[in-house]
GUSEKOL-366380 format. One record per atom (N, C-alpha, C, O, CB): residue in three letters; x, y, z. Coordinates in steps of 0.001 Angstrom, whole numbers, padded with zeros to 6 digits, always signed. Atoms other than C-alpha are relative to their C-alpha. Glycine has a CB too. Layout:
BEGIN
ALAXYZ...
This chain:
BEGIN
MET+000310+000953-001077MET+041836-021758-009494MET-001331-000732-000438MET-001491-001917-000147MET-000159+000770+001456LYS+001189+000665+000512LYS+038437-022497-011090LYS+000256-001030-000956LYS-000349-002102-000924LYS-000876+000917-000586LYS-000346+001029+000940LYS+039961-024258-013886LYS+000654-001235+000637LYS+000468-002351+000152LYS+000902+000569-001020LEU-000597+001160-000690LEU+041969-026458-011485LEU-001104-000850+000629LEU-001145-002075+000509LEU+001021+000463+001095ILE+001195+000847-000601ILE+038792-027439-009587ILE-000808-000663-001081ILE-001207-001815-000909ILE-001006+000912+000863ILE+000816+000700+001110ILE+036915-028172-012831ILE+000852-001127-000577ILE+000289-002165-000924ILE-000431+001036-001202PHE-000834+001087+000519PHE+039826-030257-014042PHE+000019-001211+000978PHE-000074-002359+000545PHE+001450+000519-000246PHE+000007+001173-000949PHE+039955-032376-010837PHE-001421-000569+000123PHE-001564-001773+000334PHE+000534+000425+001441THR+001293+000598-000067THR+036219-032750-010767THR-000331-000854-001220THR-001033-001859-001110THR-001014+001053+000171ILE+000185+000865+001219ILE+036219-034057-014390ILE+000857-001206+000178ILE+000429-002290-000220ILE+000378+000750-001350LEU-000965+001133-000155LEU+039170-036310-013517LEU-000685-000975+001018LEU-000732-002176+000751LEU+001502+000518+000539ILE+000611+000880-000987ILE+037418-037741-010516ILE-001226-000692-000534ILE-001417-001881-000276ILE-000356+000770+001233LEU+001189+000652+000559LEU+034095-038329-012405LEU+000343-000964-001029LEU-000342-001977-001172LEU-000938+000976-000559THR-000362+000945+000995THR+035910-039974-015226THR+000527-001317+000612THR+000219-002403+000120THR+001020+000609-000908GLN-000538+001233-000753GLN+037701-042419-012880GLN-001085-000772+000584GLN-001023-002001+000577GLN+000973+000376+001133ASN+001119+000791-000606ASN+034417-043306-011139ASN-000788-000658-001046ASN-001276-001766-000822ASN-000924+000866+000843SER+000777+000677+001089SER+032679-044022-014449SER+000739-001194-000517SER+000149-002240-000789SER-000287+000964-001171SER-000753+001151+000540SER+035448-046214-015641SER+000051-001120+000944SER+000092-002263+000488SER+001385+000383-000361LYS+000100+001049-000962LYS+035402-048177-012440LYS-001372-000688-000125LYS-001432-001917-000088LYS+000223+000553+001411ALA+001352+000665+000196ALA+031641-048819-012900ALA+000013-000879-001184ALA-000581-001952-001071ALA-001133+001033-000170VAL-000112+000845+001085VAL+032344-050266-016282VAL+000732-001304+000334VAL+000284-002393-000028VAL+000656+000710-001072ASP-000820+001135-000305ASP+035028-052572-014948ASP-000788-000946+000955ASP-000537-002151+000922ASP+001355+000463+000629ASN+000574+000765-001054ASN+032781-053818-012139ASN-001203-000841-000713ASN-001644-001830-000128ASN-000510+000997+001240ASN+001046+000761+000657ASN+030080-055085-014589ASN+000538-000486-001374ASN-000038-000146-002407ASN-001307+000872-000165HIS-000705+000438+001197HIS+032340-056743-017175HIS-000738-001203-000625HIS-001175-002150+000029HIS+001479-000370+000342THR+000579+000993+000799THR+030928-058792-019982THR+000895-000443-001085THR+001557+000385-001711THR-001235+000458-000535ILE-000903+000617+000986ILE+032782-061102-022306ILE-000923-000785-001004ILE-001911-001410-000619ILE+001102-000985+000728TYR+000666+000658+001080TYR+031582-062469-025697TYR+000897-001114-000571TYR+002031-000843-000966TYR-000382+001013-001080ALA-000858+001114+000538ALA+032873-065860-026851ALA-000819-000548-001253ALA-001979-000955-001193ALA+000289-001220+001178TYR+000642+000686+001213TYR+032163-067041-030402TYR+000462-001333-000110TYR+001671-001565-000108TYR+000285+000699-001312VAL-000422+001469-000140VAL+032144-070804-030476VAL-000615-000825-001243VAL-001742-000648-001707VAL-000559-000645+001482ASN+000477+000866+001059ASN+031973-073397-033213ASN-000607-001179+000613ASN-000207-001565+001711ASN+001094-000400-000954GLY+000496+001216-000491GLY+029830-076461-032805GLY-001219+000156+000814GLY-001744-000861+001267GLY+001000-000663+000748LEU+001280-000123-000784LEU+026797-074967-030959LEU-001184-000212-000971LEU-001462+000587-001865LEU-000115+001452+000728VAL+001029+000257+000976VAL+023900-076597-032654VAL-001384-000277+000653VAL-002414-000200-000016VAL+000420-001175-000864CYS+001277+000419-000635CYS+021236-077596-030126CYS-000119+000636+001388CYS+000815+001263+001888CYS-000088-001571+000113ASP+000364-000549-001368ASP+019672-076579-026815ASP+000804-000793+001028ASP+001206-000219+002040ASP-001603-000117+000310PHE-000799+000770-000900PHE+021519-079399-025093PHE+001451+000537+000037PHE+002064+000565+001104PHE-000032-001470-000410CYS-001393-000640-000006CYS+024880-077824-026134CYS-000036+001200+000896CYS+000814+001363+001772CYS+000480+000442-001469ALA+000078-001278-000704ALA+023700-074435-024767ALA-000070-000350+001583ALA+000684+000219+002373ALA-001329+000873-000525ARG+000223+000170-001429ARG+022553-075827-021378ARG+001315-000712+000653ARG+001626-000498+001824ARG-001364-000892+000235SER-001324+000533-000427SER+025865-077852-021071SER+000999+001100+000314SER+001648+001087+001360SER+000582-000903-001086LEU-001022-001143-000148LEU+027995-074708-021477LEU-000500+000907+001180LEU+000287+001377+002002LEU+000144+000906-001427GLU+000533-000888-000988GLU+025653-072703-019274GLU+000305-000600+001494GLU+000620+000140+002426GLU-001586+000191-000275LYS-000358+000680-001295LYS+026199-075270-016370LYS+001407+000054+000255LYS+001774+000440+001365LYS-000416-001426+000028THR-001415+000033-000094THR+029929-075605-016953THR+000536+001396+000351THR+001247+001547+001344THR+000598-000514-001297ILE-000587-001262-000316ILE+030726-071947-017073ILE-000771+000745+001085ILE-000178+001544+001809ILE+000090+000828-001228GLY+000748-000715-000925GLY+027874-070731-014927GLY+000253-000328+001470GLY-000120+000416+002377GLY-001352-000193-000306LYS-000252+000446-001368LYS+029059-072704-011888LYS+001137+000761+000554LYS+001318+000695+001770LYS+000279-001489+000070LYS-001096-000791-000495LYS+032081-070438-011568LYS-000367+001037+000772LYS-001289+001751+000378LYS+000765+000487-000970ASP+000462-001108-001008ASP+031883-068027-008584ASP+000027+001323-000628ASP-000800+002162-000270ASP+000905+000066+001286SER-000162-001321+000637SER+032951-065110-010759SER-001054+000306-001011SER-001207+001458-001417SER+001328+000098-000656VAL+001042-000149+001045VAL+030127-065644-013231VAL-001351+000376+000641VAL-001933-000331+001463VAL-000147-001330-000828LYS+001335-000439-000416LYS+026990-063608-012650LYS-001180-000596-000797LYS-002188-001019-000231LYS-000061+001477-000098SER+000908+000647+000863SER+025064-064866-015607SER+000562-000414-001369SER+001598+000099-001792SER-001129+000864-000180ILE-000579+000446+001297ILE+025562-066601-018926ILE-001201-000276-000992ILE-002222-000838-000596ILE+000928-001346+000205ASN+001001+000107+000997ASN+023516-066586-022155ASN+000676-000717-001195ASN+001799-000340-001531ASN-000593+001416-000379VAL-000466+000648+001138VAL+024063-068930-025132VAL-000941+000209-001117VAL-002093-000219-001045VAL+000213-001407+000256ASP+000798-000247+001111ASP+022799-067787-028466ASP+000355-000990-001079ASP+001438-000861-001649ASP+000152+001407-000456LEU-000358+001111+000919LEU+022714-070840-030783LEU-000040+000599-001492LEU+000688+000076-002335LEU-001061-001286+000186LYS+000116-000573+001323LYS+021815-068697-033916LYS+001366+000582-000383LYS+001899+000294-001454LYS-001125+001090-000050ASP-001258-000751+000189ASP+024983-066553-033605ASP+001154-000747+000450ASP+002294-000332+000238ASP-000024+001287+000703LYS-001155+000826-000631LYS+027035-069301-031861LYS+000774+000911+000912LYS+001995+000998+000786LYS+001011-000633-001119LEU-000579-000997-000889LEU+027725-066702-029138LEU-000322-000315+001478LEU-001470-000544+001859LEU-000519+001401-000374ILE+000082+000109-001486ILE+028257-067124-025473ILE+000209+001347+000698ILE+001302+001903+000589ILE+001051-001004+000518THR-000134-001280-000773THR+027663-063972-023330THR+000113-000231+001423THR-000820-000731+002050THR-001152+000911-000228ILE-000311+000274-001422ILE+029242-064123-019908ILE+000029+001313+000708ILE+000829+002182+000363ILE+001362-000760+000181ASN+000012-001266-000955ASN+028402-061368-017252ASN+000694-000462+001234ASN+000403-001548+001735ASN-001549+000573+000385PHE-000794+000327-001160PHE+030837-061339-014328PHE-000536+000810+001251PHE-000970+001958+001155PHE+001525+000318-000289ASN+000313-000748-001295ASN+030058-060443-010685ASN+000987+001193+000180ASN+002049+001278-000436ASN+000112-000997+001286GLU-000878-001158-000254GLU+031495-057233-009398GLU+001379-000307+000484GLU+001578-001088+001414GLU-000618+000866+000971ASN-001430+000199-000281ASN+035251-057117-009272ASN+000523-001433-000275ASN+001553-001833+000267ASN+000261+000348+001442LYS-000388+001342+000179LYS+035424-060673-010593LYS+000147-000283-001566LYS-000501+000370-002385LYS-001055-000948+000694LYS-000132+000367+001501LYS+036466-062188-013975LYS+000740-001316-000160LYS+001498-001733+000715LYS+000793+001137-000823LEU-000820+001091+000437LEU+037799-065218-015668LEU+000805+000422-001103LEU+000330+001183-001947LEU-000779-001170-000366ASP-000825-000407+001047ASP+040668-064833-017896ASP-000343-000739-001275ASP-001027-001759-001188ASP+001408-000190+000368ASN+000457+000557+001315ASN+040310-065675-021718ASN+000516-001413-000106ASN-000147-002263-000701ASN+000511+000873-001235ASP-000530+001379+000032ASP+042544-068754-021286ASP-000861-000985+000688ASP-001090-002085+000186ASP+001339-000055+000606GLU+000842+000803-000853GLU+040347-070158-018575GLU-001409-000235-000680GLU-001967-001332-000649GLU-000151+000706+001395ILE+001243+000100+000814ILE+037185-069420-020661ILE+000093-001030-001138ILE-000752-001897-001358ILE-000333+001367-000599THR-000361+000869+001186THR+038762-071118-023674THR+000026-001385+000496THR-000623-002251-000091THR+001399+000378-000663GLN-000227+001379-000437GLN+039739-074155-021675GLN-001348-000687+000466GLN-001557-001884+000268GLN+001057-000006+001171LEU+001312+000477-000468LEU+036204-074502-020127LEU-000879-000493-001264LEU-001595-001494-001211LEU-000757+001202+000817ILE+000737+000251+001217ILE+034723-074439-023736ILE+000565-001220-000653ILE-000183-002117-001041ILE+000047+001198-000945ILE-000758+001063+000600ILE+037304-076778-025117ILE-000372-001349+000723ILE-000731-002350+000102ILE+001550+000315+000094ASP+000311+001189-000857ASP+036735-079253-022236ASP-001448-000499-000240ASP-001716-001697-000152ASP+000191+000361+001531ALA+001357+000334+000285ALA+032993-079142-023069ALA-000203-000591-001417ALA-001281-001076-001758ALA-000838+001218+000177GLY+000064+000571+001262GLY+033807-080242-026557GLY-000186+000998-001220GLY-000591+000598-002311GLY-001074-000956+000042TYR+000254-001042+000967TYR+033641-077068-028525TYR+001269+000795-000411TYR+002264+000752+000313TYR-001031+000938+000560THR-001231-000723+000521THR+036126-074888-030507THR-000356+001538+000151THR-001446+001969-000223THR+000361-000421-001631VAL+000256-001396-000142VAL+036461-071173-029664VAL+000564+000760-001211VAL+001750+000642-001517VAL+000598+000516+001308ARG-000450-000930+001047ARG+036685-068759-032561ARG+000665+001235+000404ARG+001688+001665-000129ARG-001075+000372-000776GLU-000491-001317-000403GLU+037171-065618-030721GLU-000655+000333+001356GLU-001807-000023+001604GLU-000329+001109-001102ILE+000585-000508-001207ILE+036706-064071-027269ILE+000331+001491-000007ILE+001478+001878-000230ILE+000540-000747+001295THR-000153-001402+000139THR+036167-060335-027167THR-000796+000724+001110THR-001629+000126+001789THR-000449+000438-001393ASP+000687-000895-001034ASP+034955-057484-024874ASP-001263+000665-000726ASP-002122+001240-000058ASP+001073+001200+000588GLU+001006-000721+000769GLU+032613-056189-027640GLU-000828-000966-000854GLU-000287-001874-001484GLU+000667+001062-000891LYS+000844+000948+000833LYS+029728-057909-029335LYS+000112+000488-001468LYS+000076+001683-001761LYS-001588-000026+000499LYS-000066-000409+001490LYS+030036-057959-033147LYS-001278-000306-000728LYS-001386-000040-001925LYS+001169-000740-000746
């Protein structure tokens, strides 16, 4: 009986911690063509105005856009790619992990 209670406790704790990770989702987009502060501000405005976006950071050195989403919200990779393309840039990769 103790083993069963321990098993369910661990199962519940594991599920709760995985939900916390999903609620604070971050996407990393590697983009070609980011060369100046104007480029960064343009993308911050374009992507940052979406309701699902909590914050956005553009790193010109690494040509990386970090997008943090609001709780239980997210843009799919196709939509992120299209926003970046519409702003005049090329997407190399979109990933859940920073490289």
